[in-house]
PALUMMAR-903186 format. One record per residue (C-alpha): residue number from 1; y, z, x. Coordinates in Angstrom, 1 decimal. Each point is the difference from the previous one (the first is absolute). Last residue first. Layout:
# residues N
<r resi="NUM" py="Y" pz="Z" px="X"/>
...
END
This chain:
# residues 330
<r resi="330" py="40.4" pz="-1.1" px="-10.3"/>
<r resi="329" py="0.3" pz="2.6" px="-2.3"/>
<r resi="328" py="0.3" pz="-2.0" px="-3.2"/>
<r resi="327" py="-2.9" pz="-2.2" px="1.3"/>
<r resi="326" py="-2.4" pz="3.0" px="0.2"/>
<r resi="325" py="1.1" pz="1.1" px="-3.3"/>
<r resi="324" py="-0.8" pz="-3.3" px="-1.6"/>
<r resi="323" py="-3.5" pz="-0.1" px="1.7"/>
<r resi="322" py="-0.9" pz="3.5" px="-1.4"/>
<r resi="321" py="1.4" pz="-1.1" px="-3.5"/>
<r resi="320" py="-2.3" pz="-3.4" px="0.1"/>
<r resi="319" py="-3.0" pz="2.5" px="0.7"/>
<r resi="318" py="0.6" pz="2.4" px="-3.0"/>
<r resi="317" py="-1.9" pz="-2.4" px="-2.4"/>
<r resi="316" py="-2.9" pz="0.7" px="2.2"/>
<r resi="315" py="-0.1" pz="3.6" px="-1.5"/>
<r resi="314" py="-1.0" pz="-1.5" px="-3.3"/>
<r resi="313" py="-3.5" pz="2.0" px="-0.4"/>
<r resi="312" py="-1.7" pz="-1.1" px="-3.3"/>
<r resi="311" py="-2.8" pz="-2.1" px="2.0"/>
<r resi="310" py="-0.5" pz="3.0" px="2.4"/>
<r resi="309" py="-0.4" pz="2.8" px="-2.5"/>
<r resi="308" py="-2.1" pz="-2.0" px="-2.2"/>
<r resi="307" py="-2.3" pz="-1.0" px="2.8"/>
<r resi="306" py="0.2" pz="3.8" px="1.0"/>
<r resi="305" py="-1.3" pz="1.0" px="-3.2"/>
<r resi="304" py="-2.8" pz="-2.7" px="0.1"/>
<r resi="303" py="-1.2" pz="1.2" px="3.4"/>
<r resi="302" py="-0.5" pz="3.5" px="-1.2"/>
<r resi="301" py="-2.0" pz="-1.0" px="-3.0"/>
<r resi="300" py="-2.2" pz="-2.2" px="2.2"/>
<r resi="299" py="-0.3" pz="2.5" px="2.6"/>
<r resi="298" py="-1.2" pz="2.5" px="-2.8"/>
<r resi="297" py="-2.4" pz="-2.8" px="-1.3"/>
<r resi="296" py="-2.0" pz="-0.2" px="3.5"/>
<r resi="295" py="-2.7" pz="-2.4" px="-1.1"/>
<r resi="294" py="1.5" pz="-3.1" px="1.5"/>
<r resi="293" py="0.8" pz="2.3" px="3.3"/>
<r resi="292" py="-3.5" pz="1.1" px="0.4"/>
<r resi="291" py="-1.5" pz="-3.6" px="-0.8"/>
<r resi="290" py="2.0" pz="-1.8" px="2.7"/>
<r resi="289" py="-0.2" pz="2.8" px="2.4"/>
<r resi="288" py="-4.0" pz="0.1" px="-0.3"/>
<r resi="287" py="-0.2" pz="-3.7" px="0.5"/>
<r resi="286" py="2.0" pz="0.0" px="3.1"/>
<r resi="285" py="-1.6" pz="2.8" px="1.6"/>
<r resi="284" py="-3.5" pz="-1.0" px="-1.0"/>
<r resi="283" py="0.3" pz="-3.4" px="1.3"/>
<r resi="282" py="1.4" pz="1.3" px="3.4"/>
<r resi="281" py="3.5" pz="-0.1" px="1.2"/>
<r resi="280" py="0.1" pz="-1.3" px="3.4"/>
<r resi="279" py="2.5" pz="-3.0" px="0.1"/>
<r resi="278" py="2.7" pz="1.2" px="-2.4"/>
<r resi="277" py="-0.4" pz="3.5" px="0.7"/>
<r resi="276" py="0.4" pz="2.0" px="-3.2"/>
<r resi="275" py="3.0" pz="2.1" px="-1.7"/>
<r resi="274" py="-0.3" pz="1.0" px="-3.5"/>
<r resi="273" py="2.0" pz="0.2" px="-3.0"/>
<r resi="272" py="3.3" pz="1.6" px="-1.5"/>
<r resi="271" py="-0.8" pz="3.5" px="1.1"/>
<r resi="270" py="3.2" pz="0.9" px="2.3"/>
<r resi="269" py="-1.9" pz="-0.1" px="3.1"/>
<r resi="268" py="-2.0" pz="-3.1" px="-0.8"/>
<r resi="267" py="3.0" pz="-2.1" px="-1.0"/>
<r resi="266" py="1.8" pz="1.4" px="3.2"/>
<r resi="265" py="-2.7" pz="-0.6" px="2.4"/>
<r resi="264" py="-0.3" pz="-3.6" px="-1.3"/>
<r resi="263" py="3.9" pz="-0.7" px="0.3"/>
<r resi="262" py="0.0" pz="1.5" px="3.3"/>
<r resi="261" py="-2.7" pz="-2.2" px="1.2"/>
<r resi="260" py="1.5" pz="-3.2" px="-1.6"/>
<r resi="259" py="3.2" pz="0.7" px="2.1"/>
<r resi="258" py="-1.5" pz="-1.9" px="2.9"/>
<r resi="257" py="-3.5" pz="-1.4" px="-0.2"/>
<r resi="256" py="-3.1" pz="-0.8" px="-2.2"/>
<r resi="255" py="0.0" pz="2.6" px="-2.7"/>
<r resi="254" py="-2.8" pz="0.1" px="-2.5"/>
<r resi="253" py="1.8" pz="1.8" px="-3.0"/>
<r resi="252" py="-2.0" pz="0.7" px="-3.2"/>
<r resi="251" py="2.5" pz="0.4" px="-2.7"/>
<r resi="250" py="0.6" pz="1.5" px="-3.4"/>
<r resi="249" py="2.4" pz="-1.8" px="-2.4"/>
<r resi="248" py="3.3" pz="1.0" px="-1.5"/>
<r resi="247" py="1.7" pz="-3.3" px="-0.3"/>
<r resi="246" py="3.2" pz="1.1" px="2.1"/>
<r resi="245" py="-2.7" pz="1.5" px="2.3"/>
<r resi="244" py="-1.7" pz="-3.1" px="0.6"/>
<r resi="243" py="3.2" pz="-1.8" px="0.7"/>
<r resi="242" py="1.1" pz="2.4" px="2.6"/>
<r resi="241" py="-3.4" pz="0.2" px="1.8"/>
<r resi="240" py="0.0" pz="-4.0" px="-0.2"/>
<r resi="239" py="3.4" pz="-0.3" px="1.5"/>
<r resi="238" py="-0.8" pz="2.4" px="2.8"/>
<r resi="237" py="-3.3" pz="-1.6" px="1.2"/>
<r resi="236" py="-2.8" pz="2.2" px="-0.5"/>
<r resi="235" py="-2.9" pz="-2.2" px="0.7"/>
<r resi="234" py="-0.8" pz="0.1" px="-3.7"/>
<r resi="233" py="-3.0" pz="0.7" px="-2.5"/>
<r resi="232" py="1.9" pz="0.6" px="-3.6"/>
<r resi="231" py="-1.3" pz="1.7" px="-2.9"/>
<r resi="230" py="-0.1" pz="-0.6" px="-3.8"/>
<r resi="229" py="1.5" pz="-3.5" px="-0.2"/>
<r resi="228" py="2.3" pz="-1.6" px="-2.7"/>
<r resi="227" py="3.5" pz="1.3" px="1.1"/>
<r resi="226" py="-0.8" pz="-0.9" px="3.7"/>
<r resi="225" py="-1.0" pz="-3.8" px="-0.7"/>
<r resi="224" py="3.8" pz="-0.9" px="-1.1"/>
<r resi="223" py="1.6" pz="1.5" px="3.1"/>
<r resi="222" py="-2.8" pz="-1.5" px="2.1"/>
<r resi="221" py="0.1" pz="-3.5" px="-0.8"/>
<r resi="220" py="-3.0" pz="-1.1" px="1.7"/>
<r resi="219" py="-0.4" pz="-1.8" px="3.2"/>
<r resi="218" py="-2.7" pz="-1.8" px="1.6"/>
<r resi="217" py="-2.0" pz="0.3" px="-3.2"/>
<r resi="216" py="-2.4" pz="2.5" px="-1.4"/>
<r resi="215" py="-2.7" pz="0.7" px="-2.6"/>
<r resi="214" py="-2.7" pz="2.6" px="0.6"/>
<r resi="213" py="-3.1" pz="1.6" px="-1.9"/>
<r resi="212" py="-1.7" pz="-3.1" px="0.6"/>
<r resi="211" py="0.1" pz="0.2" px="4.0"/>
<r resi="210" py="2.9" pz="-1.8" px="1.7"/>
<r resi="209" py="-0.4" pz="-2.9" px="2.7"/>
<r resi="208" py="1.2" pz="0.0" px="3.4"/>
<r resi="207" py="1.9" pz="-2.7" px="2.2"/>
<r resi="206" py="1.9" pz="-1.6" px="-2.8"/>
<r resi="205" py="2.3" pz="3.1" px="-0.3"/>
<r resi="204" py="1.3" pz="-0.4" px="3.6"/>
<r resi="203" py="3.6" pz="0.6" px="-0.8"/>
<r resi="202" py="-0.7" pz="3.2" px="-2.1"/>
<r resi="201" py="-2.6" pz="1.0" px="-2.4"/>
<r resi="200" py="2.0" pz="2.3" px="-2.2"/>
<r resi="199" py="-2.9" pz="1.1" px="-2.0"/>
<r resi="198" py="0.0" pz="1.1" px="-3.7"/>
<r resi="197" py="-3.2" pz="2.3" px="-0.2"/>
<r resi="196" py="-2.5" pz="1.1" px="-2.9"/>
<r resi="195" py="-1.7" pz="3.3" px="-0.1"/>
<r resi="194" py="-3.8" pz="0.7" px="0.2"/>
<r resi="193" py="0.3" pz="0.0" px="3.9"/>
<r resi="192" py="-2.5" pz="-1.8" px="2.1"/>
<r resi="191" py="2.0" pz="-3.0" px="0.3"/>
<r resi="190" py="2.5" pz="2.3" px="1.6"/>
<r resi="189" py="-1.9" pz="0.7" px="3.0"/>
<r resi="188" py="-0.6" pz="-4.0" px="0.7"/>
<r resi="187" py="4.0" pz="-0.2" px="-1.0"/>
<r resi="186" py="0.5" pz="2.4" px="3.0"/>
<r resi="185" py="-2.0" pz="-1.7" px="2.6"/>
<r resi="184" py="1.1" pz="-3.5" px="-0.9"/>
<r resi="183" py="3.5" pz="1.1" px="0.3"/>
<r resi="182" py="-0.9" pz="1.6" px="3.4"/>
<r resi="181" py="-1.0" pz="-3.3" px="1.3"/>
<r resi="180" py="2.7" pz="-2.0" px="-1.5"/>
<r resi="179" py="2.6" pz="2.0" px="1.7"/>
<r resi="178" py="3.0" pz="-2.1" px="-1.5"/>
<r resi="177" py="0.0" pz="2.5" px="-3.0"/>
<r resi="176" py="1.1" pz="2.7" px="2.3"/>
<r resi="175" py="2.8" pz="-2.0" px="1.3"/>
<r resi="174" py="1.3" pz="-1.3" px="-3.4"/>
<r resi="173" py="-0.4" pz="3.2" px="-1.6"/>
<r resi="172" py="-3.0" pz="2.1" px="-0.6"/>
<r resi="171" py="-0.2" pz="-0.6" px="-3.8"/>
<r resi="170" py="-2.7" pz="1.2" px="-2.2"/>
<r resi="169" py="0.9" pz="0.6" px="-3.9"/>
<r resi="168" py="-2.6" pz="2.0" px="-2.0"/>
<r resi="167" py="-0.8" pz="-0.6" px="-3.9"/>
<r resi="166" py="-2.5" pz="2.4" px="-1.6"/>
<r resi="165" py="-3.4" pz="-0.9" px="-1.1"/>
<r resi="164" py="-1.5" pz="-2.5" px="-2.3"/>
<r resi="163" py="0.2" pz="-3.8" px="0.1"/>
<r resi="162" py="1.9" pz="-1.8" px="-2.7"/>
<r resi="161" py="3.3" pz="-0.9" px="1.9"/>
<r resi="160" py="-1.3" pz="-0.5" px="3.2"/>
<r resi="159" py="-1.0" pz="-3.6" px="0.5"/>
<r resi="158" py="3.0" pz="-0.7" px="-2.5"/>
<r resi="157" py="2.6" pz="1.4" px="2.2"/>
<r resi="156" py="1.8" pz="3.2" px="-1.3"/>
<r resi="155" py="3.4" pz="-1.4" px="-1.2"/>
<r resi="154" py="2.9" pz="1.2" px="1.7"/>
<r resi="153" py="2.9" pz="0.9" px="-2.3"/>
<r resi="152" py="3.3" pz="-2.1" px="0.2"/>
<r resi="151" py="2.7" pz="2.3" px="1.4"/>
<r resi="150" py="0.8" pz="-2.3" px="2.7"/>
<r resi="149" py="3.2" pz="0.9" px="2.1"/>
<r resi="148" py="-1.1" pz="3.7" px="0.4"/>
<r resi="147" py="2.6" pz="1.5" px="2.5"/>
<r resi="146" py="-1.3" pz="3.0" px="1.8"/>
<r resi="145" py="2.3" pz="1.9" px="2.4"/>
<r resi="144" py="-1.9" pz="3.1" px="-0.2"/>
<r resi="143" py="0.1" pz="3.8" px="-0.3"/>
<r resi="142" py="3.4" pz="0.1" px="1.9"/>
<r resi="141" py="0.7" pz="2.1" px="2.9"/>
<r resi="140" py="3.3" pz="0.3" px="1.7"/>
<r resi="139" py="1.1" pz="0.7" px="3.7"/>
<r resi="138" py="3.5" pz="0.6" px="1.2"/>
<r resi="137" py="-1.3" pz="3.1" px="1.8"/>
<r resi="136" py="-3.5" pz="0.6" px="0.3"/>
<r resi="135" py="-1.8" pz="1.1" px="-3.2"/>
<r resi="134" py="-1.8" pz="3.4" px="0.4"/>
<r resi="133" py="-3.2" pz="0.6" px="1.4"/>
<r resi="132" py="-3.6" pz="1.3" px="-1.0"/>
<r resi="131" py="-0.2" pz="-0.2" px="-3.8"/>
<r resi="130" py="2.5" pz="-2.9" px="0.2"/>
<r resi="129" py="-2.7" pz="-2.2" px="1.5"/>
<r resi="128" py="-0.2" pz="-2.7" px="-2.5"/>
<r resi="127" py="-3.3" pz="-0.7" px="-2.1"/>
<r resi="126" py="1.1" pz="1.6" px="-3.5"/>
<r resi="125" py="3.7" pz="-1.0" px="0.7"/>
<r resi="124" py="-1.1" pz="-3.6" px="-0.1"/>
<r resi="123" py="1.1" pz="-2.2" px="3.1"/>
<r resi="122" py="2.9" pz="-2.6" px="0.0"/>
<r resi="121" py="2.2" pz="0.5" px="3.1"/>
<r resi="120" py="3.8" pz="0.2" px="0.7"/>
<r resi="119" py="1.8" pz="0.7" px="3.1"/>
<r resi="118" py="3.9" pz="-0.2" px="0.1"/>
<r resi="117" py="2.8" pz="0.2" px="2.7"/>
<r resi="116" py="-1.4" pz="1.5" px="3.2"/>
<r resi="115" py="-3.0" pz="-2.4" px="-0.4"/>
<r resi="114" py="-3.2" pz="1.4" px="1.1"/>
<r resi="113" py="-1.0" pz="-1.1" px="3.3"/>
<r resi="112" py="-3.4" pz="-0.9" px="1.3"/>
<r resi="111" py="-0.3" pz="-2.0" px="3.2"/>
<r resi="110" py="3.3" pz="0.6" px="2.0"/>
<r resi="109" py="-0.1" pz="3.5" px="-1.6"/>
<r resi="108" py="-3.0" pz="1.1" px="2.4"/>
<r resi="107" py="1.9" pz="-1.0" px="3.0"/>
<r resi="106" py="1.3" pz="3.5" px="1.2"/>
<r resi="105" py="-3.5" pz="1.5" px="-0.5"/>
<r resi="104" py="-1.9" pz="1.8" px="-2.8"/>
<r resi="103" py="-3.6" pz="0.6" px="1.0"/>
<r resi="102" py="-2.6" pz="-2.5" px="-1.3"/>
<r resi="101" py="-1.0" pz="-1.6" px="3.2"/>
<r resi="100" py="-2.9" pz="-2.4" px="-0.7"/>
<r resi="99" py="-3.6" pz="0.9" px="1.4"/>
<r resi="98" py="0.7" pz="3.1" px="1.8"/>
<r resi="97" py="3.1" pz="1.0" px="-2.1"/>
<r resi="96" py="-2.4" pz="-0.4" px="-3.2"/>
<r resi="95" py="-2.5" pz="2.3" px="1.5"/>
<r resi="94" py="2.3" pz="2.6" px="1.1"/>
<r resi="93" py="1.9" pz="-0.2" px="-3.5"/>
<r resi="92" py="-3.3" pz="0.3" px="-2.0"/>
<r resi="91" py="-1.4" pz="3.1" px="1.5"/>
<r resi="90" py="1.9" pz="3.2" px="-0.8"/>
<r resi="89" py="3.1" pz="-1.2" px="-1.8"/>
<r resi="88" py="-1.8" pz="-2.9" px="-2.0"/>
<r resi="87" py="-3.0" pz="2.3" px="-0.6"/>
<r resi="86" py="2.5" pz="2.3" px="-1.6"/>
<r resi="85" py="1.3" pz="-2.8" px="-2.2"/>
<r resi="84" py="-3.4" pz="-1.0" px="-1.4"/>
<r resi="83" py="0.5" pz="1.7" px="-3.2"/>
<r resi="82" py="2.8" pz="-2.3" px="-0.7"/>
<r resi="81" py="-2.6" pz="-2.9" px="-0.2"/>
<r resi="80" py="-0.3" pz="-2.4" px="3.0"/>
<r resi="79" py="0.0" pz="-3.6" px="-0.6"/>
<r resi="78" py="1.4" pz="-0.6" px="3.3"/>
<r resi="77" py="2.4" pz="-2.9" px="-0.8"/>
<r resi="76" py="2.9" pz="2.2" px="0.2"/>
<r resi="75" py="-0.4" pz="3.5" px="1.5"/>
<r resi="74" py="-0.8" pz="2.7" px="-2.5"/>
<r resi="73" py="3.1" pz="1.8" px="-1.4"/>
<r resi="72" py="2.1" pz="2.9" px="0.4"/>
<r resi="71" py="0.2" pz="0.1" px="4.0"/>
<r resi="70" py="1.0" pz="-3.5" px="-0.1"/>
<r resi="69" py="2.6" pz="0.4" px="-2.7"/>
<r resi="68" py="3.2" pz="-2.0" px="0.9"/>
<r resi="67" py="-1.7" pz="-3.0" px="2.2"/>
<r resi="66" py="-2.9" pz="0.3" px="-2.5"/>
<r resi="65" py="2.2" pz="-1.0" px="-2.9"/>
<r resi="64" py="-0.1" pz="-3.6" px="-0.2"/>
<r resi="63" py="-3.6" pz="-1.2" px="1.2"/>
<r resi="62" py="-1.2" pz="3.1" px="-1.9"/>
<r resi="61" py="1.5" pz="-1.5" px="-3.1"/>
<r resi="60" py="-3.2" pz="-2.5" px="-0.2"/>
<r resi="59" py="1.1" pz="-3.3" px="0.1"/>
<r resi="58" py="2.8" pz="-1.8" px="-1.9"/>
<r resi="57" py="2.8" pz="1.7" px="1.9"/>
<r resi="56" py="3.4" pz="-1.2" px="-1.2"/>
<r resi="55" py="2.5" pz="0.4" px="2.8"/>
<r resi="54" py="3.5" pz="-0.6" px="-1.0"/>
<r resi="53" py="2.6" pz="-1.2" px="2.3"/>
<r resi="52" py="3.6" pz="0.4" px="0.5"/>
<r resi="51" py="1.7" pz="-2.6" px="2.1"/>
<r resi="50" py="0.9" pz="0.8" px="3.7"/>
<r resi="49" py="-2.3" pz="-2.8" px="1.1"/>
<r resi="48" py="-1.8" pz="2.4" px="2.6"/>
<r resi="47" py="-2.7" pz="0.9" px="-2.2"/>
<r resi="46" py="-0.7" pz="-3.2" px="-1.8"/>
<r resi="45" py="-0.3" pz="-2.3" px="3.1"/>
<r resi="44" py="-2.2" pz="2.7" px="1.6"/>
<r resi="43" py="-2.6" pz="-0.2" px="-2.9"/>
<r resi="42" py="-1.6" pz="3.4" px="0.1"/>
<r resi="41" py="-3.9" pz="0.1" px="-0.7"/>
<r resi="40" py="-1.8" pz="0.6" px="-3.3"/>
<r resi="39" py="2.1" pz="-2.7" px="-2.0"/>
<r resi="38" py="1.4" pz="0.0" px="-3.2"/>
<r resi="37" py="4.0" pz="-0.6" px="0.8"/>
<r resi="36" py="2.7" pz="-0.3" px="-2.5"/>
<r resi="35" py="3.4" pz="-0.8" px="1.4"/>
<r resi="34" py="3.4" pz="0.7" px="-1.2"/>
<r resi="33" py="3.5" pz="-1.6" px="-0.1"/>
<r resi="32" py="-1.4" pz="-3.2" px="1.1"/>
<r resi="31" py="1.7" pz="-2.0" px="2.6"/>
<r resi="30" py="-1.9" pz="-3.2" px="-0.9"/>
<r resi="29" py="0.4" pz="-2.1" px="3.4"/>
<r resi="28" py="-0.3" pz="3.0" px="2.4"/>
<r resi="27" py="-2.7" pz="1.8" px="-1.8"/>
<r resi="26" py="-2.0" pz="-3.6" px="-0.1"/>
<r resi="25" py="0.5" pz="-0.3" px="3.8"/>
<r resi="24" py="-1.1" pz="3.5" px="0.5"/>
<r resi="23" py="-3.0" pz="-0.3" px="-2.2"/>
<r resi="22" py="-0.8" pz="-3.3" px="2.1"/>
<r resi="21" py="0.3" pz="1.8" px="3.2"/>
<r resi="20" py="-2.3" pz="2.9" px="-1.2"/>
<r resi="19" py="-2.9" pz="-2.3" px="-1.3"/>
<r resi="18" py="-1.9" pz="-0.5" px="3.3"/>
<r resi="17" py="0.5" pz="3.6" px="1.1"/>
<r resi="16" py="-1.0" pz="1.3" px="-3.4"/>
<r resi="15" py="-3.2" pz="-2.0" px="0.1"/>
<r resi="14" py="-1.0" pz="1.4" px="3.2"/>
<r resi="13" py="0.7" pz="3.6" px="-1.3"/>
<r resi="12" py="-1.9" pz="-0.7" px="-3.1"/>
<r resi="11" py="-3.0" pz="-1.2" px="2.1"/>
<r resi="10" py="0.3" pz="3.1" px="2.4"/>
<r resi="9" py="-0.2" pz="2.3" px="-2.9"/>
<r resi="8" py="-3.0" pz="-1.8" px="-1.4"/>
<r resi="7" py="-1.7" pz="0.2" px="3.6"/>
<r resi="6" py="0.9" pz="3.8" px="0.1"/>
<r resi="5" py="-1.4" pz="0.6" px="-3.6"/>
<r resi="4" py="-3.2" pz="-1.8" px="1.0"/>
<r resi="3" py="-0.4" pz="2.0" px="3.2"/>
<r resi="2" py="0.5" pz="3.3" px="-2.1"/>
<r resi="1" py="-2.5" pz="-0.9" px="-2.6"/>
END
């Protein structure tokens, strides 16, 4: 996990190095009043522009807040639970420092730097870390930024329509779905379930077939599918986590990299689902987790109430005011 995160960070950094001159040129040409950034690494052209900028964090909020709350929260990308903090202090730091220095240093904020003006992030209160840390300065949490353009209900595909069992949605994101070997392993396990499955097959959909209790396509309209399913099996990408909570569905999270480990741990820690190993979960583990969550009526009621709260929350309407206030004090 550590090596993969490091490689991804270097890939992000290389992309910023390539794009930064073009971003600077665009800023010089447009002369905007405010800049909105959604990226896990600093963009030099933005930070030295002198123009107020807003950071939107579309990954797990640990990637935004850890600089301010490092002793209160697990390390970003670690997948540690809050209960692991003692282990972090006693053992984790020395190990991580050997493999990839973790201690704060004068160059830290050249890589990860919250905006001094305004930081916003979409993450449901029920999963957020406000139980262990306060919000940092100039930082605002919103339950979601979901905008449903198409309210046409998803019709359950004909091959599944008259079959028995609950309906489960399987999506491991574009990268997870591209691992055909693992997708074959998972659908083989799920073929032994008494339930039905809608599968986001990914870009290599033609390289494997689905069993009779499944229907799938390269991509599926996730925001239309989520309301009609009973359970979600996901890689734990932030968008899917937020959208699944919005519709009040239990989750089995199979994290692959980055903040997905944090999301998986948070879902399990807060009792909204199970965390399993994407590549090593056994047939028994996966099928038992599915049946356990589908039979948990108390969790179903709890998630239904959370869904109602999130869908009725109008706090995102305050966002224009935050931007106007930022411009007023420019």
